[in-house]
N, C-alpha and C positions, 0 to 999 in steps of 0.2 A: 697895185700888185699884192701888197700885203692884206688889202681888204679881201681880194679874191681868195688868198690862201686860208684866211680866217673863216670865210664861208664854206670852203671845201672841208675844212677840219671839223666845223659844227655839223655839216651833212654826214660826215662819216661816223661821228660820235653819236648822232642820233639813230643812225642805222644800226650801229653796234648795240645801242641800248635796247632797240626793238628785238634784236636777235635774242639778247640775253634774257628778255622777259617773254619770250615767245610772241611778242608782237601783238597780243590779244587775239591771235588766230587759233585754228583748231591744232591739236596735236594728238598723236596716238599714244594712248595710256593703257595699261593693263588693268582690267577690272575682274572681279568675280561675277559671273553670269547669273548666279541665282543664289537663294538662301540655301543653308545647309542643315540637313537634319542627320544627327549622328546617333546611331543606335548604341545603347548602352548594353553591352553583351559580354560574353566571356573574352573576347579579342580586345575590345576597346574600354571595358569597364573601369579597370584600375586607373588608367590614364586620364579618361574623360572626367571621372568623379574626382580626381586629384586636381583637375584644372578648376573645378568649381567647389572646392572644399571650403567649408564655412560659409557658404553662400545660402542665404535662407530663400527658398523658393516658396511663395504663398499661393495656395489654391483657395480662392474666396468662397467657393461653394462646396468645399470639402473634396474628398478622394474616395470614390466608391469602393475601390479595393480595400481601403482602410475603414470602411462604413462610418466615414465622418461626412457631415453634411453642412458644417460651418467652416469658418476659416481655418485652414489646416497649413502648418508650415513644415516643409521637408527640407533638411539640411544634412549633406554628406560631410562626414568628419574623418578624422583619423581614428581607427578603431582603438579602444581602450585596451590596455595591456599588451601593447605591441612592441614595447622596448625590449631589445634583446640584451644578452649578457655583455656584448660589446658596448653597450650604450647607444645604439642606433635604433631608429624606429623604422618598423617595416612599412610596406605600402599598403597594409590591410586597410579596408574601408570600413567606416562606421556610419551610423545614422542617428538622427534624432527627429522624432515626429511629435508636434505638439498641436493640440486642438481642444478647444473647450476648457482649458485648464489642466488637461492631462497630458502627460509626456510619456513617450515610449522611445527606447534607445536599444542598440545592438550592432550587429554587423551586417554588411551586405555582400552576398555572393553574386556571381554574375552569370547569367544565362537565360533571360534577361536580367531584371533586378530582382534578387531574392532577398527580402528582408527578414532577418532571423532576431526576434524581439528577445532581448536578455533582462532588461529591466523595464518596468511599466507601471504606471498608475491607472491604465485603462482598466476597466473591470473585467472580471471572467466573463467569457463569452464574446468579447470583443475581438476582432481580428489582430488588434494591437495589445492584447493581453500578453503578460509574461509567458515565454516558451512557445509563442506563435511563430509560424513561418508563412509568409506572404510572397507569392511570385507574381509580379506585375510584368505583363507582356503585352504590347510594346513598353519599353522604358527607353526614353531617347532625350536628347537636347536639341532644340531648335535654335539656330544662330542665324542672326539677320545679317548674312554676307553679300546679298545682292548689291551690285554697285560698289562694294569695298575695292579701293585701289589695291592691287596685288604688289604691294611695295614693301612688305614686311613691317610696316609702321602700325603700331597699336592705336586702335580709336575705340572710343565708347560705343558699343552695339548692343542691341536687344538680344538677350538669350532667355529661353523659356525651358522649363522640365515638363516633359510630357510623360504622363503615367496612364498608360492604356488610353482611355477615352477623353481625359480631361488635361488641360494644359496650365501651367501655373501663369501667374501675372509676370509682366515683363521685369527683368532686372537688367541694369547696364553693366557690362564688363569689358574688360580690355581685350579686343578681338583684332587680329592681324591676319593677313593672307600673303603667302609668299608668292613670288613670281611663277612658281612651279604649281601652286594651287593648294598648298598645304594651309589647313586653317588652325590658328593657334588661339587658346583662351589663356590669359595670364602666362603668356610664353611657353605653354604646353601644347604640343600638337595633338589634336583631336579629330580631324578629318581631312578630306579633301573636296575641292570645289572646282569645277571647269573655269578657266580663266581665258580672256582674250583681249586683243587690242580693240579698244573702243575710242572712237573719235571724241576728243574732248577740247575744253579750252584751257589753256595753261596761262598761269600769271607769272609775275615776276617774283 
């Protein structure tokens, strides 16, 4: 009798373990259905650039709008001189562009990306010379969200900056997707992506 009870207990314990681990079978999980391209414009620009602040996006063959043909790095920053009398810093966006040993910096306005050059070592005549203003349209972020679980957990995913006809090299950033389809970079909401239940395999 005791042997029979022991066997029954073992069977129930095994069944419970399978249930807790998903049994190795399929389960329904929410996933992002596609990649996300977020336009950087008047509506989204401040939040989107804040999410990638101080991230160096490299364009190995240059940026035509800047008239650079070699490796060019574009970084969104906090605009200089934005500290208020209360000691807080505004959400104004700055930028730095480096290429061929030259550097330009200034502020970015949005409608797409409008780069206003305030300081530069690029020569007169260059689009990046001091006092220049360059409008790049479209200006956007590509985010590799396809297949990302929509569980609000941050994972390292590919992000690229798009400046009109050229795309930067890949960078890896903390990307998450909420069950409602909101896309976050570094915990800042930047866009939306459709999500749906997809049959997957769950583990313990």
